[in-house]
N, C-alpha and C positions, 0 to 999 in steps of 0.2 A: 305856759303857752306852749313854749317848745313843742310837744307830745301834741296838740292844736294843729299848729306849724305841719309834722311828719307825719299827721292822720290826713290832711286834705291835699294832701302831698305825695299822698298813698302811698308813703313810705314804708313798712318793716320792721320794726327798731324790738331793739330789749333794752325793757327797763333797771335797773338797777337801782332798789331803798338805798342808798348810802349809811344810812343814818343807823335801820337796822340791821347791814347786810359789813361787816368790817375788812374783812377780806374782799369784798368791792367799794369801800372806802379805798382801804391799800393801793388796789389798781388802778384809780381813778386819780391817787397823788403824782404813782411809777409815774402814768401815761399823760396829764397832761402839767404836771408839776404847780400842778395848783390844789386851792381846796374850795375854794366856788364850786360853785352845781347852776345849771345843768353842767356836766360834760360832753356834748358831744364829738362822737370818734366819725366820722364822710370819708370813706375809702385811705383812714391811714392819717386820717388831716383830724386832727383836734380843735374843737371851735369851742370855747370859754365861754358860758351862757350864752345867752340870748339875742344872737349877734345873725340876726335874721337876711341882712349881705352876705357873711361869710355862706351861710349855706348855705343862699342862692347859688353865687360862686362854684362851690362843689355842687351843688348837687348837676350846676348844670353842664360840667366835666365829668360828669360819674358814667362809665360804661355798666351799661347794662350784664346787670346780673345774678341770677333767677336764682342760686343757691343750691342746685344740681344738679351731677353728674352725669354727663348720658355719656350716650352706642345709640352705634346703631342698633334694634331690634331685628328688625333680619339678622345683620351678625351675630349678639346678642343668640338670635334664637337659633341663627344654626348650631351655632356654637355644645350651645345649652340641648335641643333636643328636645326646642318648644315650641310650640302654637302658638305665637303670637306677630297681630297688627300691624301694616306697617307704619311706619312712625318712628319714635328715636322711645328708648328705653333709657329708664329712670335707676337708674344704680343706688345713688346714696338720694338725702336731704341735706342741706346746713341747717339747724335749730336756730331761726330768727329768721330769717329768707325770705327768698318772693314766695318762690316755688311751695314750705312750706306754712306761711301767712295762705297758701293756698288750697290746701289741704292737697297737699302734691306728697305721695309717697315713691319708696322705693320696690318696684315693682310696675307701676304703672310706665304704661308707654304712650307719650304724647304723641296724640295722630292728627291736630288743627291745633292752630295759634288764630280769632275773628273769622274764622270760615274758611281760615290759605292753608290746604292739605303743611305739612312738617315729614319730610321723609327724609331726613337724616339733622350730623346733629350740629355742618356746616346751613342747615337749611334755619333752624330753628336759631340761632343766635343772625344771621340773613335780617330771619323778623322780627326780630325782637330786639335785634339796633334798632329798627326804619323803623321799631311805633313807638320806641324807648322813653318814661313818658304817661303814657296812656295808662287806662287799666283796660288788658282785652282780656276774651273769653275763656277760653284754654280748654279742648276738647283734648283727654283719656280715656283710654280700657282701664279697666282695672277689674280682675277674676271676671273676666269673662262678659265683660256689658263693658259702653262708654256712659263715661260724664261730662259732664264741665262745674271750672268751676272759675271765677274770677282773679284775674292775678293785678298785681299793680306792677307797674312798669319804672 
């Protein structure tokens, strides 16, 4: 039920089988002080069991996080002597984050979100904040060509 709920909400998650992974079982007990499953952690807040009202409350308070480390593509290109399009350069992608789930990779340059141009990390943050809770189309440049992906915010 929890997996279906998170998937319907477009929330990226990492599933760990505590029955088959003793380290995951120890981590679950350490963070929740419980042995019951599922254990769901939202922005550091632990929910034991499928407590839909608690999950709805935590998800509504959630700040958008793409799981990306970004900087201005123009600044990065100038510093490294590269030719890059206008946008934000993706320096790192956190596994399990929304960016990783969408297939973004280090070295990509995000040029637009839902057709709106992105020219700085501040632009990206503002667009993401305004579109939170939706699935959006991200246009990005990789290896000389523009691509698109769907991103769950």
